[in-house]
VOBA-1610 file (N, C-alpha, C; in pm, whole numbers, padded with zeros to 5 digits, always signed):
BEGIN
Met+06414+18240+13687Met+06364+18165+13571Met+06323+18262+13460Glu+06362+18232+13336Glu+06327+18316+13223Glu+06177+18308+13197Leu+06122+18421+13153Leu+05980+18421+13117Leu+05955+18337+12993Phe+06051+18339+12901Phe+06035+18262+12779Phe+06128+18143+12782Asp+06071+18027+12769Asp+06148+17904+12774Asp+06147+17839+12637Ile+06264+17824+12575Ile+06274+17766+12441Ile+06222+17623+12441Asn+06211+17562+12562Asn+06173+17425+12575Asn+06024+17398+12582Lys+05945+17507+12550Lys+05800+17489+12551Lys+05759+17389+12445Glu+05650+17314+12474Glu+05604+17210+12384Glu+05575+17263+12244Asp+05523+17388+12235Asp+05478+17438+12106Asp+05574+17536+12042Lys+05700+17539+12087Lys+05799+17626+12025Lys+05819+17583+11880Leu+05793+17675+11787Leu+05803+17644+11645Leu+05932+17698+11587Ile+05986+17625+11490Ile+06097+17676+11411Ile+06053+17678+11266Tyr+06119+17765+11188Tyr+06081+17783+11049Tyr+06203+17755+10962Gln+06189+17660+10872Gln+06301+17617+10789Gln+06265+17633+10642His+06355+17699+10568His+06333+17716+10424His+06316+17579+10359Asn+06221+17567+10267Asn+06195+17438+10205Asn+06315+17386+10126Thr+06402+17476+10084Thr+06524+17432+10016Thr+06611+17350+10110Ile+06615+17388+10238Ile+06690+17310+10336Ile+06614+17183+10371Thr+06482+17193+10384Thr+06401+17076+10418Thr+06421+16963+10318Ser+06421+16996+10189Ser+06429+16893+10085Ser+06563+16888+10014Gly+06664+16955+10070Gly+06796+16957+10008Gly+06868+16824+10021Arg+06977+16812+09947Arg+07059+16691+09951Arg+07182+16716+10037Tyr+07184+16655+10153Tyr+07300+16672+10241Tyr+07301+16561+10344Asp+07420+16531+10393Asp+07439+16423+10489Asp+07488+16482+10621Tyr+07394+16521+10705Tyr+07425+16571+10839Tyr+07397+16461+10940Ser+07484+16449+11038Ser+07459+16356+11149Ser+07345+16412+11234Ala+07293+16329+11326Ala+07187+16374+11415Ala+07233+16494+11498Cys+07357+16490+11543Cys+07413+16599+11623Cys+07423+16728+11541Met+07465+16717+11417Met+07476+16833+11329Met+07338+16891+11299Leu+07239+16805+11282Leu+07102+16854+11258Leu+07050+16928+11380Asp+07080+16879+11500Asp+07036+16948+11621Asp+07097+17088+11629Ile+07222+17101+11589Ile+07286+17232+11586Ile+07211+17324+11490Leu+07177+17272+11372Leu+07101+17351+11274Leu+06967+17395+11330Phe+06896+17303+11396Phe+06763+17336+11448Phe+06771+17438+11561Met+06874+17430+11643Met+06890+17528+11750Met+06919+17667+11694Ile+06994+17673+11586Ile+07019+17802+11520Ile+06888+17857+11466Leu+06808+17772+11402Leu+06679+17816+11350Leu+06589+17869+11462Ala+06599+17806+11579Ala+06514+17847+11691Ala+06553+17985+11745Gly+06679+18023+11726Gly+06726+18149+11783Gly+06755+18257+11681Leu+06708+18240+11557Leu+06740+18335+11451Leu+06697+18478+11485Glu+06785+18570+11459Glu+06754+18713+11468Glu+06784+18775+11333Asn+06701+18866+11292Asn+06708+18921+11157Asn+06849+18962+11116Asn+06900+18895+11012Asn+07030+18924+10951Asn+07150+18904+11044Lys+07130+18844+11159Lys+07242+18809+11246Lys+07306+18682+11195Arg+07440+18680+11185Arg+07508+18566+11124Arg+07573+18473+11227Glu+07610+18522+11344Glu+07684+18441+11440Glu+07599+18405+11561Tyr+07602+18276+11600Tyr+07518+18229+11710Tyr+07599+18142+11806Ser+07568+18155+11934Ser+07631+18073+12037Ser+07529+17970+12086Ile+07573+17847+12098Ile+07484+17738+12139Ile+07553+17657+12249Ser+07475+17616+12347Ser+07526+17532+12455Ser+07457+17396+12447Ala+07535+17292+12462Ala+07478+17157+12464Ala+07377+17142+12577Lys+07397+17216+12686Lys+07305+17208+12800Lys+07163+17248+12759Asp+07152+17344+12665Asp+07020+17387+12621Asp+06945+17272+12556Ile+07016+17196+12473Ile+06952+17084+12405Ile+06922+16972+12504Glu+07011+16949+12598Glu+06988+16847+12700Glu+06865+16882+12783Thr+06846+17011+12811Thr+06730+17054+12889Thr+06601+17026+12814Ile+06602+17051+12684Ile+06482+17031+12603Ile+06448+16883+12589Thr+06549+16801+12563Thr+06523+16660+12529Thr+06536+16566+12648Gly+06608+16608+12752Gly+06635+16517+12863Gly+06737+16412+12828Arg+06803+16428+12713Arg+06901+16329+12666Arg+07040+16391+12669Ser+07133+16323+12732Ser+07270+16375+12742Ser+07342+16362+12608Trp+07424+16460+12578Trp+07506+16457+12457Trp+07641+16396+12487Asn+07693+16326+12389Asn+07831+16280+12395Asn+07919+16398+12351Tyr+07998+16452+12443Tyr+08071+16576+12414Tyr+08180+16556+12309Gln+08235+16436+12300Gln+08332+16409+12194Gln+08261+16410+12058Gln+08141+16354+12056Gln+08062+16357+11933Gln+08026+16500+11895Leu+07996+16581+11996Leu+07965+16722+11972Leu+08083+16793+11909Arg+08201+16770+11964Arg+08320+16835+11909Arg+08344+16790+11766Thr+08328+16660+11741Thr+08345+16609+11605Thr+08245+16672+11510Ser+08121+16686+11557Ser+08016+16743+11473Ser+08043+16889+11440Thr+08092+16964+11539Thr+08122+17105+11512Thr+08238+17119+11415Glu+08329+17022+11417Glu+08440+17024+11322Glu+08390+16994+11180Met+08291+16905+11170Met+08247+16858+11039Met+08141+16948+10974Ile+08060+17016+11057Ile+07945+17088+11003Ile+07987+17201+10908Gly+08103+17257+10933Gly+08150+17365+10845Gly+08199+17317+10710Ser+08229+17187+10699Ser+08284+17135+10574Ser+08184+17054+10492Arg+08065+17026+10548Arg+07966+16947+10475Arg+07897+17031+10368Val+07895+16977+10248Val+07834+17047+10135Val+07684+17029+10137Phe+07614+17136+10105Phe+07468+17136+10095Phe+07436+17160+09948Glu+07362+17066+09887Glu+07335+17074+09744Glu+07192+17116+09716Ile+07177+17215+09630Ile+07047+17269+09592Ile+07022+17239+09445Glu+06905+17187+09413Glu+06869+17160+09274Glu+06770+17265+09225Thr+06801+17328+09112Thr+06708+17418+09046Thr+06668+17354+08913Asp+06591+17427+08832Asp+06544+17370+08706Asp+06659+17335+08611Asp+06766+17412+08616Asp+06873+17392+08517Asp+07011+17363+08576Arg+07021+17350+08709Arg+07154+17327+08765Arg+07147+17272+08907Tyr+07263+17223+08952Tyr+07284+17189+09092Tyr+07382+17292+09149Lys+07350+17345+09265Lys+07437+17443+09329Lys+07482+17386+09462Gln+07612+17391+09487Gln+07667+17340+09612Gln+07718+17456+09697Ile+07670+17464+09820Ile+07714+17569+09912Ile+07743+17508+10048Trp+07803+17587+10134Trp+07825+17549+10272Trp+07736+17638+10357Leu+07657+17579+10447Leu+07566+17659+10529Leu+07641+17746+10629Phe+07757+17697+10677Phe+07829+17767+10782Phe+07973+17793+10740Ser+08018+17915+10766Ser+08154+17953+10725Ser+08258+17927+10832Ser+08216+17924+10959Ser+08312+17895+11067Ser+08239+17840+11188Val+08310+17757+11262Val+08257+17698+11386Val+08368+17702+11490Glu+08337+17752+11608Glu+08435+17756+11717Glu+08381+17674+11834Tyr+08457+17575+11876Tyr+08420+17494+11992Tyr+08497+17544+12113Met+08425+17575+12221Met+08488+17625+12343Met+08532+17507+12429Lys+08659+17489+12448Lys+08716+17373+12515Lys+08652+17348+12651Gly+08606+17225+12669Gly+08557+17182+12799Gly+08425+17241+12843Ser+08361+17319+12757Ser+08240+17389+12800Ser+08112+17332+12740Gly+08125+17257+12631Gly+08005+17210+12562Gly+07933+17322+12492Ala+08002+17433+12470Ala+07944+17548+12400Ala+08025+17577+12274Phe+07960+17635+12176Phe+08028+17664+12051Phe+07960+17780+11979Lys+08035+17842+11889Lys+07982+17950+11807Lys+07981+17907+11661Val+07874+17942+11593Val+07858+17906+11453Val+07827+18032+11374Lys+07891+18046+11258Lys+07867+18162+11172Lys+07805+18116+11041Ile+07691+18174+11005Ile+07624+18138+10881Ile+07701+18193+10761Asn+07721+18108+10662Asn+07789+18148+10540Asn+07706+18254+10467Glu+07771+18354+10412Glu+07699+18464+10345Glu+07612+18413+10232Asp+07660+18315+10154Asp+07581+18261+10043Asp+07456+18189+10090Ala+07455+18146+10217Ala+07342+18071+10270Ala+07237+18160+10337Leu+07266+18289+10354Leu+07175+18378+10426Leu+07031+18376+10372Pro+07011+18375+10238Pro+06872+18372+10189Pro+06792+18253+10238Phe+06860+18140+10265Phe+06790+18020+10307Phe+06757+18022+10458Phe+06805+18123+10527Phe+06771+18141+10668Phe+06673+18256+10688Phe+06682+18360+10604Phe+06605+18481+10631Phe+06503+18518+10524Glu+06519+18472+10401Glu+06425+18509+10295Glu+06325+18396+10273Leu+06238+18375+10372Leu+06146+18263+10369Leu+06025+18288+10281Lys+05972+18412+10284Lys+05847+18445+10216Lys+05743+18340+10255Asn+05682+18272+10158Asn+05586+18166+10191Asn+05645+18027+10165Asn+05777+18022+10145Asn+05842+17897+10108Asn+05915+17838+10229Phe+05837+17793+10328Phe+05900+17744+10450Phe+05822+17626+10509Thr+05891+17552+10593Thr+05831+17444+10671Thr+05833+17485+10818Ser+05719+17471+10885Ser+05715+17497+11029Ser+05709+17363+11103Met+05783+17353+11210Met+05784+17229+11289Met+05816+17261+11433Gln+05783+17168+11520Gln+05808+17188+11662Gln+05952+17152+11697Leu+06019+17246+11762Leu+06158+17225+11800Leu+06174+17102+11889Lys+06091+17092+11992Lys+06102+16980+12085Lys+06083+16847+12014Ser+05990+16842+11919Ser+05963+16718+11846Ser+06085+16672+11768Val+06144+16764+11690Val+06255+16723+11605Val+06380+16692+11687Leu+06400+16760+11799Leu+06514+16729+11885Leu+06496+16597+11959Asn+06371+16560+11987Asn+06345+16436+12059Asn+06375+16311+11977Cys+06380+16324+11846Cys+06417+16211+11761Cys+06569+16197+11762Ser+06619+16078+11789Ser+06764+16058+11796Ser+06825+16018+11662Ser+06745+15959+11572Ser+06794+15917+11442Ser+06798+16035+11346Lys+06908+16048+11272Lys+06916+16158+11175Lys+06811+16140+11065Tyr+06776+16016+11033Tyr+06674+15993+10931Tyr+06536+16031+10983Ala+06511+16006+11111Ala+06383+16046+11170Ala+06370+16198+11169Lys+06478+16268+11200Lys+06476+16414+11199Lys+06444+16468+11060Arg+06511+16414+10958Arg+06490+16462+10822Arg+06351+16425+10771Leu+06305+16304+10801Leu+06173+16263+10753Leu+06062+16336+10828Tyr+06086+16368+10955Tyr+05989+16450+11028Tyr+05975+16587+10961Ala+06088+16648+10925Ala+06084+16778+10858Ala+06012+16768+10724Leu+06041+16664+10646Leu+05973+16645+10518Leu+05824+16624+10538Ala+05789+16547+10640Ala+05647+16523+10669Ala+05577+16654+10706Cys+05645+16738+10783Cys+05587+16867+10819Cys+05567+16956+10696Gln+05659+16943+10600Gln+05646+17023+10477Gln+05519+16986+10401Trp+05482+16859+10406Trp+05368+16811+10326Trp+05246+16776+10409Arg+05243+16817+10534Arg+05134+16773+10621Arg+04999+16833+10581Ser+04997+16951+10519Ser+04868+17007+10478Ser+04807+16926+10365Val+04891+16855+10289Val+04844+16768+10180Val+04808+16630+10235Gly+04884+16585+10335Gly+04855+16456+10398Gly+04940+16342+10349Gln+05004+16359+10233Gln+05091+16253+10181Gln+05183+16311+10073Lys+05291+16240+10046Lys+05384+16281+09942Lys+05457+16159+09891Arg+05464+16146+09757Arg+05534+16033+09697Arg+05670+16077+09645Phe+05772+15996+09675Phe+05908+16021+09628Phe+05958+15898+09552Glu+06042+15921+09453Glu+06121+15811+09401Glu+06219+15772+09511Ile+06236+15644+09531Ile+06325+15598+09639Ile+06465+15655+09620Ser+06513+15658+09496Ser+06647+15710+09471Ser+06658+15857+09507Glu+06554+15936+09479Glu+06558+16078+09511Glu+06555+16100+09663Leu+06471+16023+09733Leu+06466+16035+09879Leu+06601+15997+09939Lys+06664+15895+09885Lys+06795+15855+09935Lys+06898+15966+09914Lys+06889+16037+09802Lys+06981+16148+09778Lys+06958+16259+09879Met+06831+16288+09909Met+06800+16389+10010Met+06860+16352+10145Leu+06855+16223+10178Leu+06901+16176+10309Leu+07051+16148+10313Gly+07120+16173+10202Gly+07264+16149+10197Gly+07301+16004+10183Leu+07207+15922+10135Leu+07232+15778+10120Leu+07285+15742+09982Ile+07281+15837+09891Ile+07346+15824+09761Ile+07431+15949+09743Asn+07561+15934+09733Asn+07647+16051+09722Asn+07663+16093+09576Lys+07739+16200+09555Lys+07753+16255+09419Lys+07826+16161+09324Asn+07896+16062+09379Asn+07963+15963+09296Asn+07875+15843+09264Gly+07750+15848+09315Gly+07657+15739+09290Gly+07668+15623+09385Glu+07755+15637+09486Glu+07770+15530+09585Glu+07649+15530+09677Glu+07591+15413+09695Glu+07461+15403+09763Glu+07469+15316+09888Gln+07401+15361+09993Gln+07387+15281+10115Gln+07251+15213+10115Phe+07242+15100+10188Phe+07117+15026+10201Phe+07056+14994+10064Thr+07135+14929+09980Thr+07089+14898+09845Thr+06974+14797+09845Glu+06973+14708+09944Glu+06862+14614+09956Glu+06743+14685+10019Ile+06625+14667+09963Ile+06506+14738+10010Ile+06476+14704+10156Thr+06505+14580+10197Thr+06482+14540+10336Thr+06569+14621+10431Ala+06693+14643+10392Ala+06784+14722+10476Ala+06737+14867+10484Phe+06696+14924+10370Phe+06645+15061+10368Phe+06520+15073+10455Lys+06435+14975+10446Lys+06312+14976+10526Lys+06343+14967+10675Asn+06428+14872+10714Asn+06453+14848+10856Asn+06545+14952+10920Lys+06645+14998+10847Lys+06745+15089+10904Lys+06705+15236+10895Val+06613+15267+10803Val+06576+15407+10783Val+06428+15429+10812Leu+06341+15368+10732Leu+06199+15399+10737Leu+06132+15353+10867Glu+06161+15231+10911Glu+06096+15180+11031Glu+06143+15253+11157Ile+06273+15281+11163Ile+06325+15356+11279Ile+06265+15496+11281Ala+06259+15560+11165Ala+06200+15695+11158Ala+06053+15692+11197Lys+05980+15594+11148Lys+05837+15583+11180Lys+05816+15569+11331Lys+05894+15482+11393Lys+05880+15458+11537Lys+05911+15585+11617Gln+06022+15651+11585Gln+06062+15769+11660Gln+05967+15887+11638Ile+05924+15906+11514Ile+05832+16017+11485Ile+05700+15997+11558Asn+05648+15875+11554Asn+05518+15849+11618Asn+05524+15853+11770Glu+05640+15822+11826Glu+05653+15822+11972Glu+05693+15959+12029Asn+05761+16041+11949Asn+05824+16161+12004Asn+05778+16294+11946Thr+05691+16291+11845Thr+05657+16418+11780Thr+05507+16444+11783Asp+05469+16555+11720Asp+05330+16600+11719Asp+05251+16547+11600Ile+05309+16457+11520Ile+05238+16402+11405Ile+05245+16250+11406Gln+05158+16188+11327Gln+05164+16044+11302Gln+05218+16022+11162Phe+05311+15929+11149Phe+05383+15907+11024Phe+05369+15762+10980Asp+05347+15742+10852Asp+05347+15607+10795Asp+05400+15614+10653Tyr+05424+15501+10592Tyr+05479+15500+10456Tyr+05432+15375+10382Glu+05447+15377+10251Glu+05413+15262+10167Glu+05513+15253+10053Leu+05567+15135+10032Leu+05658+15110+09921Leu+05581+15048+09805Thr+05604+15098+09684Thr+05535+15044+09567Thr+05637+15014+09456Lys+05601+14919+09372Lys+05691+14873+09267Lys+05662+14938+09133Arg+05766+14944+09053Arg+05752+14970+08910Arg+05818+14853+08841Gly+05734+14770+08781Gly+05786+14644+08731Gly+05809+14547+08845Arg+05928+14492+08853Arg+05958+14393+08957Arg+06032+14453+09077Ser+06072+14579+09066Ser+06151+14641+09173Ser+06075+14754+09241Phe+06103+14773+09369Phe+06044+14885+09440Phe+06105+15016+09387His+06017+15109+09355His+06061+15233+09292His+06015+15358+09367Trp+05901+15349+09435Trp+05842+15465+09501Trp+05825+15440+09651Val+05831+15548+09726Val+05790+15544+09866Val+05697+15662+09888Thr+05580+15633+09942Thr+05483+15736+09974Thr+05476+15752+10125Ile+05492+15875+10172Ile+05479+15900+10316Ile+05340+15957+10344Phe+05283+15916+10456Phe+05149+15961+10496Phe+05162+16034+10629Ile+05095+16148+10638Ile+05105+16232+10757Ile+04966+16254+10814Asn+04947+16214+10939Asn+04821+16237+11009Asn+04847+16342+11116Thr+04778+16454+11106Thr+04806+16565+11198Thr+04693+16586+11298Gln+04610+16487+11320Gln+04499+16504+11414Gln+04547+16527+11556Lys+04667+16479+11589Lys+04716+16492+11725Lys+04786+16625+11750Thr+04793+16711+11648Thr+04863+16838+11665Thr+04777+16955+11623Lys+04804+17068+11683Lys+04744+17193+11639Lys+04838+17254+11537Leu+04797+17255+11412Leu+04883+17302+11305Leu+04898+17454+11306Leu+05012+17500+11258Leu+05028+17641+11231Leu+04953+17671+11103Glu+04852+17754+11111Glu+04777+17791+10993Glu+04846+17909+10926Ile+04885+17890+10802Ile+04957+17993+10730Ile+04857+18082+10659Asn+04856+18208+10695Asn+04768+18306+10634Asn+04849+18383+10531Phe+04823+18357+10404Phe+04903+18417+10299Phe+04872+18565+10280Glu+04772+18616+10351Glu+04743+18759+10347Glu+04836+18835+10442Lys+04898+18764+10535Lys+04988+18827+10631Lys+05132+18799+10592Ser+05221+18889+10630Ser+05363+18867+10605Ser+05414+18755+10695Ile+05520+18688+10650Ile+05577+18580+10730Ile+05632+18633+10861Asp+05689+18756+10860Asp+05742+18815+10983Asp+05632+18835+11087Leu+05515+18881+11041Leu+05404+18903+11133Leu+05354+18770+11190Gln+05347+18667+11106Gln+05303+18536+11152Gln+05401+18478+11254Lys+05530+18496+11229Lys+05631+18447+11322Lys+05622+18523+11455Tyr+05596+18653+11447Tyr+05582+18735+11567Tyr+05461+18686+11648Glu+05350+18661+11582Glu+05231+18612+11652Glu+05258+18475+11715Ser+05331+18388+11644Ser+05365+18257+11699Ser+05452+18271+11824Lys+05545+18367+11820Lys+05629+18392+11937Lys+05545+18434+12056Leu+05449+18526+12032Leu+05361+18572+12139Leu+05280+18458+12198Lys+05231+18369+12112Lys+05152+18255+12159Lys+05238+18157+12238Ala+05368+18151+12205Ala+05459+18065+12281Ala+05475+18114+12424Tyr+05453+18243+12447Tyr+05458+18297+12583Tyr+05330+18266+12660Gly+05224+18228+12589Gly+05099+18196+12656Gly+04982+18282+12616Phe+05004+18382+12530Phe+04894+18465+12483Phe+04801+18383+12394Ser+04672+18416+12398Ser+04575+18349+12311Ser+04596+18399+12168Asp+04533+18330+12072Asp+04543+18372+11932Asp+04498+18517+11916Glu+04386+18552+11978Glu+04332+18687+11966Glu+04424+18790+12030Gln+04476+18757+12148Gln+04567+18851+12217Gln+04695+18871+12136Ala+04750+18762+12082Ala+04873+18772+12002Ala+04852+18860+11880Glu+04738+18844+11816Glu+04708+18925+11697Glu+04697+19073+11732Ile+04633+19103+11844Ile+04617+19243+11887Ile+04752+19306+11920Ile+04835+19234+11996Ile+04966+19288+12034Ile+05054+19308+11911Ala+05056+19209+11822Ala+05139+19219+11701Ala+05096+19337+11614Arg+04968+19371+11620Arg+04914+19481+11540Arg+04953+19617+11599Asn+04978+19619+11730Asn+04997+19746+11799Asn+05137+19770+11855Glu+05222+19669+11854Glu+05357+19687+11907Glu+05456+19613+11820Gln+05567+19678+11786Gln+05669+19615+11703Gln+05740+19504+11780Glu+05784+19402+11707Glu+05848+19287+11770Glu+05974+19328+11847Lys+06051+19422+11792Lys+06175+19462+11861Lys+06144+19525+11997Asp+06032+19599+12006Asp+05994+19660+12134Asp+05950+19553+12234Phe+05881+19451+12184Phe+05842+19340+12271Phe+05966+19268+12323Asp+06064+19244+12234Asp+06186+19174+12274Asp+06262+19253+12381Ile+06268+19386+12363Ile+06336+19471+12462Ile+06265+19462+12597Phe+06133+19467+12593Phe+06053+19457+12715Phe+06079+19325+12788Ile+06080+19214+12715Ile+06103+19083+12776Ile+06244+19073+12832Thr+06342+19124+12758Thr+06481+19121+12807Thr+06494+19197+12938Glu+06436+19316+12943Glu+06443+19397+13065Glu+06368+19330+13180Leu+06255+19268+13148Leu+06176+19201+13251Leu+06250+19080+13307Asn+06313+19002+13218Asn+06391+18887+13262Asn+06506+18929+13352Glu+06567+19041+13319Glu+06678+19090+13401Glu+06628+19127+13541Lys+06512+19187+13550Lys+06455+19222+13681Lys+06422+19096+13761Val+06374+18992+13691Val+06342+18866+13759Val+06470+18801+13811Arg+06574+18798+13725Arg+06701+18736+13765Arg+06765+18808+13882Ser+06755+18942+13883Ser+06816+19020+13991Ser+06723+19033+14112Arg+06607+18966+14104Arg+06510+18961+14213Arg+06452+19099+14249Lys+06448+19187+14150Lys+06384+19316+14172Lys+06233+19303+14172Ile+06184+19203+14099Ile+06042+19171+14102Ile+06026+19020+14109Arg+05912+18978+14158Arg+05880+18835+14165Arg+05749+18813+14091Ile+05749+18719+14000Ile+05632+18695+13916Ile+05585+18551+13937Glu+05465+18534+13988Glu+05411+18401+14012Glu+05361+18337+13882Ser+05288+18417+13804Ser+05232+18367+13678Ser+05277+18459+13565Pro+05378+18420+13487Pro+05429+18507+13381Pro+05323+18556+13284Ile+05235+18466+13237Ile+05137+18509+13137Ile+05035+18604+13197Ala+04995+18580+13323Ala+04901+18672+13389Ala+04965+18810+13405Tyr+05093+18811+13438Tyr+05164+18938+13453Tyr+05170+19011+13319Leu+05206+18939+13211Leu+05218+19001+13079Leu+05084+19056+13031Ile+04979+18978+13051Ile+04845+19026+13011Ile+04811+19153+13087Gly+04841+19154+13217Gly+04813+19273+13298Gly+04888+19395+13248Val+05014+19377+13207Val+05093+19488+13155Val+05028+19546+13030Tyr+04987+19458+12940Tyr+04929+19506+12814Tyr+04788+19561+12833Gln+04722+19517+12936Gln+04592+19580+12968Gln+04613+19722+13022Lys+04714+19739+13107Lys+04744+19872+13161Lys+04789+19967+13051Arg+04857+19913+12951Arg+04902+19997+12839Arg+04788+20031+12744Gly+04673+19967+12764Gly+04559+19994+12677Gly+04562+19918+12546Ile+04654+19822+12535Ile+04663+19742+12412Ile+04565+19626+12415Leu+04558+19556+12530Leu+04461+19449+12546Leu+04341+19500+12624Pro+04222+19455+12588Pro+04102+19500+12662Pro+04099+19438+12802Thr+04044+19512+12896Thr+04025+19460+13032Thr+03889+19396+13042Lys+03878+19298+13131Lys+03749+19233+13150Lys+03652+19327+13220Glu+03532+19330+13169Glu+03430+19414+13233Glu+03381+19347+13361Lys+03366+19428+13464Lys+03320+19373+13593Lys+03168+19361+13593
//
């Protein structure tokens, strides 16, 4: 068994806010591929291998392998639209996708133009729980969960209905619109998302529709985070250091222990140590009953973590 399990309840992923609030129409399966890539990002690495079994392990939900193949075919061709102050920019997030026949595994390569939106996060990112977003089966629930996570420190966010629809791919560049009746938009998108987010994620989600004149014009989303332990963003620390500390805490280290280790050991050295340790466990050279107790003991022996006084 690996010491680090991507399927931990508190495994966090970090998504550039441009992707969180961008205009694109990804299926639920395509979004899961994106989230798995975010979960496994390595600095400036462009190509990633993903197995459907990994997602099935996390969610307990079987994938339709024909749907998976279709999604891998489509994800490379779907346009991602970015709005700036003076223009709209259209890019493709992925330059190539290879599906391995009969294996449920595939390789995805990040498009060079999209690299800044994966690696240059600075303080412009949304953090969310991988397990939570994968547990939602509706593509609208996944996107609205991500948007809710972006605004959870504020507690609410108001959107023009037309703008939210564009974000969700419900109004295309030709102006063709899905769910034109507000009842259909409410029942097919908002209510399904609300139910799935509240049942499967670490936040509580609600919404309110308001009119301008005689027609509904705005939708306000409300985010209650009392049921979750939020990632506190410390703007005095670099994003890389915060991500490193979050990784350490995912292994079971306390906040204080993670901060001490991150201060005294580079992330690449920690990764090498874990890789070597996992290999010893797999080859049965060592047996570890409690991974976190073992790790703490190692760092105490190294003099990085303090030992308990007797």
